[in-house]
Residue frames as a rotation matrix with the C-alpha (Angstrom) as fourth column:
MET 1
-0.788 0.489 0.374 132.52
-0.613 -0.567 -0.550 106.45
-0.057 -0.663 0.747 98.69
ASP 2
-0.847 0.531 0.034 129.59
0.523 0.843 -0.123 104.31
-0.094 -0.086 -0.992 99.83
LEU 3
-0.724 0.589 0.359 126.48
-0.239 -0.703 0.670 105.94
0.647 0.399 0.650 98.32
LYS 4
0.116 0.836 -0.536 124.09
0.362 0.467 0.807 103.89
0.925 -0.287 -0.248 100.40
SER 5
-0.130 -0.197 -0.972 125.64
0.991 -0.036 -0.126 104.96
-0.010 -0.980 0.200 103.69
LYS 6
-0.968 -0.251 -0.031 125.70
0.249 -0.967 0.051 108.55
-0.043 0.041 0.998 102.54
ILE 7
-0.435 0.890 0.136 122.01
-0.107 -0.201 0.974 108.38
0.894 0.410 0.183 101.57
GLU 8
0.252 0.506 -0.825 121.17
0.764 0.420 0.490 106.97
0.594 -0.754 -0.281 105.00
GLU 9
-0.556 -0.543 -0.629 123.23
0.811 -0.520 -0.267 109.71
-0.182 -0.659 0.730 106.65
ILE 10
-0.955 0.198 0.219 121.36
-0.086 -0.896 0.435 112.38
0.283 0.397 0.873 104.72
ILE 11
-0.113 0.973 -0.203 117.99
0.212 0.223 0.952 110.81
0.971 0.065 -0.231 105.43
GLU 12
0.073 0.081 -0.994 118.70
0.970 0.224 0.090 110.83
0.230 -0.971 -0.062 109.17
LYS 13
-0.838 -0.419 -0.349 119.79
0.473 -0.877 -0.081 114.48
-0.273 -0.233 0.933 109.00
VAL 14
-0.712 0.646 0.277 116.63
-0.109 -0.491 0.865 115.36
0.694 0.585 0.419 107.07
LYS 15
0.172 0.832 -0.527 114.45
0.456 0.407 0.791 113.66
0.873 -0.377 -0.309 109.64
SER 16
0.174 -0.141 -0.975 116.26
0.983 0.077 0.164 115.11
0.052 -0.987 0.152 112.69
ASP 17
-0.629 -0.446 -0.637 117.20
0.451 -0.877 0.168 118.69
-0.633 -0.181 0.753 111.64
LYS 18
0.442 0.890 0.109 114.35
0.677 -0.251 -0.692 120.83
-0.589 0.380 -0.713 110.42
ASN 19
0.397 -0.350 -0.848 116.81
-0.446 -0.881 0.155 123.47
-0.802 0.317 -0.506 109.13
PHE 20
-0.734 -0.679 0.020 118.57
-0.341 0.394 0.854 120.91
-0.587 0.620 -0.521 107.01
ALA 21
-0.288 0.714 0.638 115.25
0.724 0.599 -0.343 119.53
-0.627 0.363 -0.689 105.84
SER 22
0.709 0.551 -0.440 114.27
0.195 -0.753 -0.629 122.98
-0.678 0.360 -0.641 104.63
LYS 23
0.012 -0.781 -0.625 117.66
-0.674 -0.468 0.571 123.39
-0.738 0.414 -0.532 102.98
PHE 24
-0.760 -0.203 0.618 117.31
0.187 0.842 0.506 119.98
-0.623 0.500 -0.602 101.24
THR 25
0.193 0.928 0.319 113.90
0.740 0.076 -0.668 121.01
-0.645 0.365 -0.672 100.03
ALA 26
0.749 0.106 -0.654 115.07
-0.151 -0.934 -0.324 124.42
-0.645 0.341 -0.683 98.68
ASP 27
0.455 -0.701 -0.549 118.49
-0.866 -0.204 -0.457 123.42
0.208 0.683 -0.700 97.35
PRO 28
0.975 0.053 0.215 119.19
-0.123 0.936 0.328 119.65
-0.184 -0.347 0.920 97.51
VAL 29
0.631 -0.776 -0.020 122.53
0.359 0.315 -0.879 119.85
0.688 0.547 0.477 95.74
SER 30
-0.136 -0.730 0.670 124.18
-0.459 -0.553 -0.695 122.15
0.878 -0.402 -0.260 98.25
ALA 31
0.521 0.332 0.787 122.51
-0.854 0.186 0.487 120.35
0.015 -0.925 0.380 101.13
VAL 32
0.982 -0.187 -0.017 123.93
0.187 0.982 -0.036 116.97
0.024 0.033 0.999 100.01
GLU 33
0.343 -0.918 0.201 127.35
0.303 -0.094 -0.948 118.50
0.889 0.386 0.245 99.32
SER 34
0.146 -0.214 0.966 127.37
-0.762 -0.647 -0.029 120.02
0.631 -0.732 -0.258 102.76
VAL 35
0.784 0.191 0.590 126.99
-0.538 0.684 0.493 116.48
-0.310 -0.704 0.639 104.30
ILE 36
0.887 -0.434 0.155 129.39
0.461 0.838 -0.293 114.65
-0.002 0.332 0.943 102.09
GLY 37
0.558 -0.673 -0.485 131.95
0.092 -0.531 0.842 117.34
-0.824 -0.515 -0.235 102.17
ILE 38
-0.627 -0.763 0.156 133.02
0.260 -0.016 0.966 117.16
-0.734 0.646 0.208 98.56
ASP 39
0.046 0.602 -0.797 131.85
-0.751 -0.505 -0.425 118.49
-0.659 0.618 0.429 95.24
LEU 40
-0.426 -0.093 0.900 130.67
0.309 0.920 0.242 115.57
-0.850 0.381 -0.363 93.04
PRO 41
-0.988 0.149 -0.032 129.57
-0.069 -0.250 0.966 115.57
0.136 0.957 0.257 89.43
ASN 42
-0.432 0.899 0.065 125.86
-0.899 -0.425 -0.107 116.34
-0.069 -0.105 0.992 88.94
ASP 43
0.096 0.557 -0.825 124.93
-0.512 0.738 0.439 112.79
0.854 0.379 0.356 87.93
GLN 44
-0.552 -0.314 -0.773 126.31
0.437 0.681 -0.588 111.46
0.710 -0.662 -0.239 91.26
ILE 45
-0.967 0.254 0.037 124.65
-0.188 -0.604 -0.774 114.20
-0.175 -0.755 0.632 93.28
ASN 46
-0.252 0.953 -0.170 121.36
-0.943 -0.201 0.265 113.61
0.219 0.227 0.949 91.55
ALA 47
-0.130 0.213 -0.968 121.55
-0.033 0.975 0.219 109.88
0.991 0.060 -0.120 92.24
ILE 48
-0.869 -0.210 -0.449 122.02
0.432 0.122 -0.893 110.64
0.242 -0.970 -0.015 95.94
ILE 49
-0.786 0.618 -0.006 119.17
-0.577 -0.738 -0.351 113.17
-0.221 -0.273 0.936 95.89
ASP 50
-0.092 0.766 -0.636 116.90
-0.736 0.378 0.562 110.69
0.671 0.520 0.529 94.09
GLY 51
-0.407 -0.132 -0.904 117.83
0.328 0.903 -0.279 107.95
0.853 -0.410 -0.324 96.57
VAL 52
-0.980 0.012 -0.201 117.07
0.184 -0.347 -0.919 110.22
-0.080 -0.938 0.338 99.54
LYS 53
-0.529 0.838 -0.133 113.72
-0.847 -0.530 0.030 111.34
-0.046 0.129 0.991 98.09
ALA 54
-0.062 0.511 -0.857 112.69
-0.376 0.784 0.494 107.76
0.925 0.353 0.143 97.30
LYS 55
-0.648 -0.197 -0.735 113.58
0.513 0.600 -0.613 106.53
0.562 -0.775 -0.288 100.85
LEU 56
-0.950 0.310 -0.030 111.71
-0.199 -0.679 -0.707 109.49
-0.239 -0.666 0.707 102.42
THR 57
-0.312 0.887 -0.341 108.67
-0.882 -0.136 0.452 108.71
0.355 0.441 0.824 100.33
VAL 58
-0.135 0.221 -0.966 108.72
0.031 0.975 0.219 105.07
0.990 -0.001 -0.139 101.30
ASP 59
-0.856 -0.227 -0.464 109.09
0.448 0.121 -0.886 105.96
0.257 -0.966 -0.002 104.93
LYS 60
-0.768 0.640 0.014 106.17
-0.605 -0.718 -0.345 108.41
-0.211 -0.274 0.938 104.83
ALA 61
-0.069 0.744 -0.664 104.04
-0.677 0.454 0.579 105.74
0.733 0.490 0.473 103.08
GLY 62
-0.409 -0.140 -0.902 104.92
0.368 0.879 -0.303 103.30
0.835 -0.456 -0.308 105.84
ASP 63
-0.994 0.079 -0.079 103.98
0.031 -0.480 -0.877 105.79
-0.107 -0.874 0.474 108.53
VAL 64
-0.423 0.896 -0.139 100.60
-0.903 -0.404 0.146 106.34
0.075 0.187 0.979 106.89
LEU 65
-0.041 0.384 -0.922 99.98
-0.279 0.882 0.380 102.51
0.959 0.273 0.071 106.57
GLY 66
-0.753 -0.321 -0.575 100.97
0.417 0.442 -0.794 102.05
0.509 -0.837 -0.199 110.17
SER 67
-0.873 0.486 0.040 98.49
-0.397 -0.663 -0.634 104.65
-0.282 -0.570 0.772 111.24
LEU 68
-0.169 0.852 -0.496 95.79
-0.879 0.098 0.467 103.04
0.446 0.515 0.732 109.13
LYS 69
-0.329 -0.011 -0.944 96.43
0.102 0.994 -0.047 99.57
0.939 -0.112 -0.326 110.67
LYS 70
-0.979 -0.053 -0.199 95.89
0.202 -0.072 -0.977 101.10
0.037 -0.996 0.081 114.14
LEU 71
-0.546 0.837 -0.021 92.41
-0.837 -0.547 -0.015 102.02
-0.024 0.010 1.000 113.08
PHE 72
0.233 0.605 -0.762 91.41
-0.646 0.681 0.344 98.36
0.727 0.412 0.549 112.44
C-alpha cells in the first residue's frame, strides 16, 4: 500500500466532506480505516493520521500566508 497516496486521498476527503472531517476529528482511527478499507496495526494507522494532520496544518498555514500577501 502506498501511504503517500492514501494520505492524499484522506486529505481530499477531509477537505471536501464535512461529515468525514468531523469523524476524522472525533475518531481518526476509524475514519482512516473507513477510507483504506482494511484494519492496519496501530503504528501504521498513527503514521497515516500524523501525515494527514501535518499536511492539513501546512495547507492551513499556506492559506493564511496567502491571505496576508493579498494585504500588501
